[in-house]
C-alpha positions in Angstrom: 75.5 136.4 86.0 77.1 134.0 83.5 80.5 135.5 84.2 80.0 135.0 88.0 78.9 131.4 87.3 82.0 130.8 85.2 84.3 132.3 87.9 82.7 130.2 90.6 83.2 127.1 88.4 86.9 127.9 87.9 87.4 128.6 91.6 85.8 125.3 92.6 87.8 123.5 89.9 90.9 124.5 91.7 89.6 124.0 95.2 88.1 120.5 94.7 91.4 118.6 94.3 92.9 120.1 97.4 89.7 119.5 99.3 89.8 115.8 98.3 93.5 115.7 99.4 92.4 117.0 102.9 89.5 114.5 103.0 91.9 111.7 102.1 93.9 112.4 105.3 91.0 111.2 107.4 91.7 107.6 106.2 95.3 106.9 107.3 94.8 103.1 107.2 93.7 103.2 103.6 95.9 106.0 102.3 93.7 107.1 99.3 96.5 109.2 97.8 99.1 106.4 98.1 99.3 105.9 94.3 100.7 109.4 93.9 103.3 108.6 96.5 104.0 105.4 94.5 104.6 107.6 91.4 107.1 109.6 93.4 108.9 106.4 94.4 109.1 105.3 90.7 110.6 108.6 89.8 113.1 108.3 92.6 114.1 104.8 91.3 114.8 106.3 87.8 116.7 109.2 89.3 119.0 106.7 91.0 119.8 104.9 87.7 116.9 102.5 87.1 115.9 102.1 83.4 113.0 104.3 82.3 109.7 102.6 83.1 107.6 101.8 80.1 110.6 102.4 77.8 113.4 100.2 78.9 111.7 98.1 81.5 108.0 96.9 81.9 105.5 99.4 83.3 101.8 99.2 84.2 101.0 102.4 82.3 102.0 103.8 78.9 105.3 105.7 79.4 103.8 109.1 78.6 102.0 108.8 82.0 105.2 109.9 83.5 104.9 113.4 82.1 102.4 114.5 84.8 104.3 112.6 87.4 107.5 114.5 86.7 105.6 117.8 86.5 104.0 117.0 89.9 107.4 116.4 91.5 108.7 119.6 90.0 105.7 121.8 91.0 105.4 120.2 94.4 109.0 121.1 95.3 109.6 121.2 99.1 105.8 120.8 99.6 105.9 117.3 98.1 104.5 115.5 95.1 101.0 115.4 96.5 100.7 119.2 96.4 102.2 119.2 92.9 99.8 116.6 91.8 96.8 118.4 93.0 98.1 121.6 91.4 98.2 119.8 88.0 94.7 118.3 88.4 93.4 121.8 89.4 95.0 123.4 86.3 93.6 120.7 84.0 90.2 121.0 85.7 90.2 124.7 85.0 91.2 124.2 81.4 88.5 121.6 80.9 85.8 123.9 82.4 87.0 126.6 80.1 86.7 124.5 77.0 83.4 123.1 78.1 81.8 126.4 78.7 83.6 128.2 75.8 85.3 130.3 78.5 82.1 131.4 80.1 80.3 132.2 76.8 78.6 128.8 76.2 74.9 128.0 76.4 73.1 126.7 79.5 73.9 123.0 78.9 77.6 123.7 78.9 77.3 125.1 82.5 75.2 122.1 83.5 77.9 119.8 82.2 80.6 121.6 84.1 78.6 121.6 87.4 77.9 117.9 86.9 81.6 117.2 86.6 82.5 119.1 89.7 79.7 117.4 91.7 80.7 114.1 90.3 84.3 114.6 91.5 83.2 115.6 94.9 81.0 112.5 95.3 83.7 110.2 93.9 86.2 111.5 96.5 89.9 111.0 96.5 89.9 108.3 93.8 88.8 110.9 91.3 91.9 113.0 91.7 94.5 110.8 93.3 95.3 108.6 90.3 96.7 108.9 86.8 93.1 108.6 85.6 92.4 112.2 86.8 94.8 113.5 84.2 93.4 111.3 81.3 89.8 112.3 82.3 90.5 116.0 82.2 92.2 115.7 78.8 89.3 113.6 77.5 86.8 116.2 78.7 88.6 118.8 76.6 88.8 116.3 73.7 85.0 115.7 73.9 84.3 119.5 73.9 86.5 119.9 70.8 84.8 117.0 69.0 81.3 118.5 69.5 82.7 121.8 68.1 83.8 119.9 64.9 87.5 120.4 65.8 88.2 116.8 64.8 92.0 116.8 64.6 92.5 118.3 68.0 89.9 116.0 69.6 91.5 112.8 68.3 94.9 114.1 69.1 93.8 114.6 72.7 92.0 111.2 72.9 95.1 109.5 71.6 97.5 111.4 73.9 95.1 110.5 76.8 95.3 106.9 75.8 99.1 107.1 76.0 98.6 108.2 79.6 95.9 105.6 80.5 94.5 103.4 77.8 90.8 103.9 78.3 90.3 107.0 76.1 90.7 104.6 73.2 86.9 104.1 73.7 86.3 107.8 72.9 88.5 107.7 69.9 86.6 104.7 68.7 83.3 106.5 69.2 84.5 109.5 67.2 85.7 107.3 64.4 82.3 105.6 64.1 80.3 108.9 64.4 82.2 111.2 62.1 82.9 110.8 58.4 86.1 112.8 58.5 88.1 109.7 59.2 91.2 110.8 57.3 91.8 113.7 59.7 91.2 111.3 62.6 93.7 108.9 61.2 96.3 111.7 60.7 95.8 112.9 64.3 96.1 109.5 65.8 99.1 108.6 63.7 100.9 111.8 64.6 100.5 111.2 68.3 101.4 107.5 68.1 104.4 108.1 65.9 105.7 110.8 68.2 105.3 108.5 71.2 107.2 105.7 69.5 109.9 108.1 68.2 110.3 109.5 71.7 110.7 106.0 73.1 113.3 105.2 70.4 115.4 108.1 71.4 115.1 107.2 75.1 116.4 103.7 74.4 113.1 101.9 74.2 112.6 98.2 73.6 109.6 95.9 73.8 108.7 97.4 77.2 107.1 100.3 75.3 104.0 98.1 75.0 104.3 96.3 78.3 101.3 98.1 79.7 99.2 95.7 77.6 100.7 92.5 78.9 101.0 93.5 82.5 97.2 93.9 82.6 96.6 90.5 81.1 98.6 88.8 83.9 96.4 90.2 86.7 93.9 88.3 88.7 90.3 89.5 89.6 90.2 92.5 91.8 87.7 92.5 94.6 85.8 95.6 93.5 85.2 94.4 89.9 81.8 93.3 88.7 83.1 89.9 87.8 84.4 89.4 91.4 81.0 89.4 92.9 80.3 85.6 93.0 83.6 84.9 94.8 83.2 87.9 97.1 79.8 86.7 98.3 81.1 83.1 98.5 83.9 84.3 100.7 81.5 86.2 102.9 79.2 83.2 103.2 82.1 81.0 104.1 81.9 78.7 101.1 84.9 76.5 100.4 87.9 77.8 98.6 86.7 81.4 98.2 88.5 84.3 99.8 90.4 87.5 99.2 94.2 88.1 99.3 96.7 90.9 98.8 98.8 90.6 95.7 102.2 92.0 96.7 103.5 92.3 93.1 100.7 94.5 91.8 99.7 96.0 95.1 96.0 95.2 95.1 93.4 93.0 96.7 92.0 90.1 94.6 89.6 87.2 95.0 90.6 83.6 95.1 88.6 80.4 94.7 87.4 77.8 92.2 87.5 79.0 88.5 89.1 82.4 89.3 92.1 81.7 87.1 90.0 80.4 84.2 87.5 83.3 84.3 90.3 85.8 84.7 92.0 84.4 81.6 89.0 84.9 79.3 87.9 88.4 80.6 89.9 90.2 78.0 88.1 88.2 75.2 84.7 88.9 76.8 85.5 92.6 76.9 86.5 92.5 73.2 83.2 90.8 72.3 81.3 93.5 74.2 83.2 96.2 72.4 82.5 94.5 69.1 78.8 94.6 69.8 79.1 98.3 70.6 81.0 98.9 67.4 78.3 97.0 65.4 75.5 99.0 66.9 77.4 102.3 66.4 78.1 101.6 62.7 74.4 100.5 62.2 73.3 103.9 63.7 75.7 105.7 61.4 74.5 103.7 58.4 70.8 104.7 59.1 71.7 108.3 59.4 71.7 109.1 63.1 73.2 112.4 64.2 77.0 112.3 64.7 76.8 113.9 68.1 74.2 111.3 69.3 76.2 108.4 67.9 79.4 109.7 69.6 77.7 110.1 73.0 76.0 106.8 72.9 79.0 104.8 71.6 81.3 106.5 74.1 79.0 105.7 77.0 78.5 102.1 76.0 82.2 101.5 75.2 83.4 103.0 78.5 80.9 100.8 80.4 82.2 97.8 78.5 85.7 98.7 79.6 84.6 98.9 83.3 82.1 96.1 83.6 84.1 93.4 81.7 87.3 94.4 83.3 88.9 92.1 85.9 90.4 95.1 87.5 87.7 97.1 89.4 89.7 100.1 90.7 87.6 102.9 92.1 89.3 105.5 89.8 87.8 103.7 86.8 84.4 105.3 87.7 85.9 108.7 86.8 85.9 107.6 83.1 82.1 107.7 83.2 82.1 111.5 83.6 83.2 112.1 80.0 80.3 110.3 78.2 77.8 111.7 80.6 79.1 115.2 80.0 78.8 114.5 76.3 75.2 113.3 76.7 74.4 116.6 78.6 75.9 118.7 75.8 74.2 116.7 73.0 70.7 116.4 74.4 68.5 119.5 74.3 66.5 118.0 77.1 68.9 116.3 79.5 68.0 112.7 80.4 68.4 112.7 84.1 68.4 108.9 84.4 72.1 108.4 83.3 73.1 111.6 85.2 71.6 110.5 88.5 72.7 106.9 88.1 76.3 107.9 87.5 76.2 110.3 90.4 74.9 107.5 92.5 77.7 105.2 91.3 80.3 107.8 92.2 78.9 108.3 95.7 78.7 104.5 96.3 82.3 104.1 95.1 83.5 106.8 97.5 81.7 104.9 100.3 83.5 101.7 99.3 86.8 103.4 98.9 88.1 104.9 101.1 85.3 105.3 103.7 84.4 101.6 104.2 87.4 99.9 102.6 88.7 98.4 105.8 85.2 97.0 106.4 85.3 95.5 102.9 88.6 93.8 103.7 86.7 92.2 106.6 83.8 91.3 104.4 81.5 93.5 106.4 77.7 93.5 105.7 77.5 97.2 104.9 80.5 97.4 102.5 79.7 94.2 100.6 76.1 95.3 100.1 77.1 98.8 98.9 79.7 97.3 96.5 77.0 94.9 95.2 74.6 97.8 94.7 77.2 99.8 92.9 78.0 97.0 90.5 74.3 96.3 89.9 73.9 100.0 88.9 76.7 99.7 86.5 75.1 96.7 84.8 71.7 98.5 84.6 73.5 101.5 83.0 75.1 99.2 80.4 71.7 97.7 79.6 70.3 101.2 79.2 73.2 102.4 77.1 72.9 99.4 74.7 69.1 100.0 74.3 69.6 103.7 73.6 72.4 103.0 71.1 70.2 100.4 69.4 67.3 102.9 69.3 69.4 105.3 67.3 69.0 103.1 64.3 65.2 102.7 64.8 64.7 106.5 65.2 66.7 107.1 62.0 64.6 104.7 60.0 61.3 106.3 61.0 
């Protein structure tokens, strides 16, 4: 029975990305897979002589993110980059399911975690597979599985490599550093990947653009789907003066406008840093009082990922995919699964799918349904952050008693 379960998981891991691609075709106005087509355009520019993005000219992502892009172009061949992209996501999904379940030999909770992940991806919709985040999430799932098996070097190497594709897995590396005492191995793993990345950039003719993915994010405005955008979104809906939404041609996204938007946008990075500092403090306190490494890792990872989402002025739907990794870790760590975070994150994924792509055109028109659903989704995120901070703080109390 276990082998049949594993085979079904692997089959669905392959099917889900292509099913989401088919689903995305229902929304021609929104074009949910447009980011992958944008990746193809970037590659075309470099094929025609443009300097390498993220190496010799500024880029929104770390330059190693181009590895899956080039692979997708190659694998897609005449069928196109979308087919190639889904093939890579399917392959990584299968590998992640394999590592999660110890290739079908793992205990019951490993299968629960794998089924959660596939269900999560289906509920999240095209945003869960049609962005570079899909690659970093699958890599991070494998890294989390390795960490819980005490394969520290491999876990941190994957978290660091994932961060050089999309920066967010830094939160997982941070959680591992706090939770585990083998920090020398973690430092070696991270240094190896970072040094290799910089060395590769050097041989490719790199300049200051290698770190441009940091500065390009700082210059952005407040995206309409972000938690911090809610006051201006509702102000625009209620017709209050100076509030509205607009399309930023340079970074290809919809943002809010109005009084104090520029000022609030400028301080959000600092606010996020403060939130992460609180998470780090609570994590080290739990470590000091002897909490279990696995529980510290799961709690810090969940809280830190929520920090990166909630205090981010960019609220892209694919960011919700990051939540899968800490929840998978919680399922693997807890002997009795706490269904509150699981059900809440599944609800967040479904509501995100409804916002984008299902009701995205309604959101652009500030429709009642879409604005209400977006507000509910963001409220659930805030509730989750409060819960995560309480649970992380409780680790210290439990260890004292």
